[in-house]
N, C-alpha and C positions, 0 to 999 in steps of 0.2 A: 503494499500500500504506499509506503514511504517513497519507493522508487517511482511510482506513478505521479505522486505529488511533486517530485523533483523534475520529472520529465515534462509535465504539462507546461510550465513557464518557458522551458527551452523550445518546445514544439511551437508554442504561440509566437515566439520571437522569430523562428525560422519561417513560419507561414507569413508573418507580417512583412519580413524582409523580402521574401519571394514576391509578394503582391506588389510591394513598392517598386521593386526592380522591374517587374513586368510592365507596370503602368508607365514607367519612364521610357521604355523602348516603344511603346505604342502611342506615344504623344503625337498629336497631329502636327503636320508641317505648319510653319508660320504662314499666316495669311498675307496677301499682298499689302494690306494696311499696316500690319506688324512690321513687315520687311521695310516699308517705306519710311516708317516713323523712326527707325534707328539705323545705325550704320550696319549694312548687311555684310555678313562675313560668310566664308565658305562653310562654316559649321551651321548656318541657317539653310543650307541647301536642302530642298525637298528630295526625298529618295524616290525618284521615278525614272524610268528609262529615257523618256522623251527629254527631260531636262538634262540628264547626264550626257545625252547625245549632243545637245545644243552646246553645252559647255565644252565638250571635247572638240567639236567643230570650230567653235570660236577660238579656242586656245590654239588649234592647228592653223587657223587662218592667221593668227597673230605671229606665231613662231616661224611660219613660212615666209613672212615679209622681212627680208634682210634689211630694209630701209628703216625699220623701227629699232629704237634703242633696246638694250637688254631689259631695262626697267619697264618699258612699254610692252615688251613681249611677255612679261611676267605680272601683268596686272591681275587682280582678283576678278574672277568671272563667276557670277551667280545667276542661275536661271530659275524662274518660278513660273511655270505655265507659259513659257515663251517670252516672259518679261525678263530681260537680261540687265543686270546691274554690273557696271564696271567701276572698280575702285583701284586706286594706286597713283603713283607718280610718273609723269611724263616730262620730257624735256621742253616741249613748246606746244602752242595752240594747234599748229598744223599736225603734229603727232597725235594730239588728243582727238582731232577730228578724223584722222586716218583710222584710228582704233575703232571709233564709233561706226565709221563706214564699213570696215571689215566685219564687224559684228552684225550689222544690219543686212549684210549680204548672205548670212548663214540661214539655211532653210530652217523654218520653225520659229525664228526670232520675230516677235510681233512689236516689240518696243525695246528701246535701250535707255536705261537711266544712267546718264553720264555723271559719275561722281569722281572723275579723274581730276587730279590737281597738277598744275604745272609747277615744277621746282626750278628755282633760279640757279 
């Protein structure tokens, strides 16, 4: 009887931790409004094949362009239902526009939120 009394609190803790752990993994992706209201990072990326493909294609378009600086080729790209957010530093306004143009040419991109900054 004493063993059961000692095991019940432990079992309760294990079940509670398992439930918390599961709910964290099944949390929904951030909405467009949530993503727009804060600085979007790669960790905010929804987990779906279409957005992963868009990010891959945008990244490929940027790295294939040898006229872009290294920092421009490595900007953060986040996609949420075809709405692409670009963040990072670039050398000038023309490079900034070139990155946006490359992103808009990718199939599946419906909008680009240009959060790129020019560094002096």
